[in-house]
N, C-alpha and C positions, 0 to 999 in steps of 0.2 A: 499464568495463562492456561487456558484449557483447549486442548485439541478437539475440534469437531470436524464437520465436513464428511467427505467420502474418501475412499482410498485414492481415487484419481484427482479429486480436488479437495485436499486438506485445508483446513482453516484453523485459526487460532483466535481465541476470544478471551476478554477480560470482562467480568461482570455481564456476561451475555452480550457484549458489543464487539463487533468485529474488530480485530487488530490487522490481520493480514490473511489473504486466502490466495491459494494457487489457482488462477484462472485456467491456464493451459500450460504446457511444459515450459513455455518461455515468458510467461506473464504472471505477475503478481498484482493483486489488488490490495492496497494499503489504505487504511482509513487515516486521514491527517486532517489537522484543523484547517478550515478554509482560508484562515488569515495567513497560514504558513505554506499553503499549497503553491501559490504563484512564485514565491522565491525559490522553491524547489525546482519548479519547472524552468525558470529563467537560468538557475545555476547548473542544472543538469538536463539539458534538452534531449540528449541521446539516451538518458536513463529513464525519464519520466514522460508520461503523457496523460491527458484527460480526454477520452472519447466523449462524444456528445452526450451519451446516456448517463454519464457520471457528472456532468457540469454542476448540477444542483445539489450533489451529494459531497459528503466529506471523504471523497476517495480519489485515488491516484493509481495509475497503473506503472509498474516498473517492469521494463523490458530487459529480462535477464540475459539475452544473448549479446547485449552490448551495454549493460549496466555498469555503473562504478559502484563496487561493493560497499564502500564506505557511505555513499549517499543512500543506498537502500537500507543499510543498517540504521542510519539517521532517521529515515523516514519511519521505519518500524518502531524505533524507540519513541518517536513523536506519538505515533498511534497508541503505543502502550501507555504512555503517560497521559494522554488524552482521556483514557478510560479510568484513571484513578480519581 
C-alpha cells in the first residue's frame, strides 16, 4: 500500500486505487465491493454507513467513535484485496 493524501486527511492506495482515507478525525472512508457492502451495513449498523453522496460508489464510512475494530479491519482487508 502507498500512503497519499495530506497530513490531516491521509489515504492509502493500492495501484492508485483508494483503499482507505481518513475523512475527519472520527470517520474513515473505505472502498469495498458493492456486493459486500450491504452485508457489512446489516451486520454492523453502528460501525458503518453510506451517506447519499456515496451510494453509487464502492465506498462505505466507518464511524470510529463507536466502531467495532474487527469489522473495520475486515472492511479494509476487503478493500485491499479488491485492488489486487
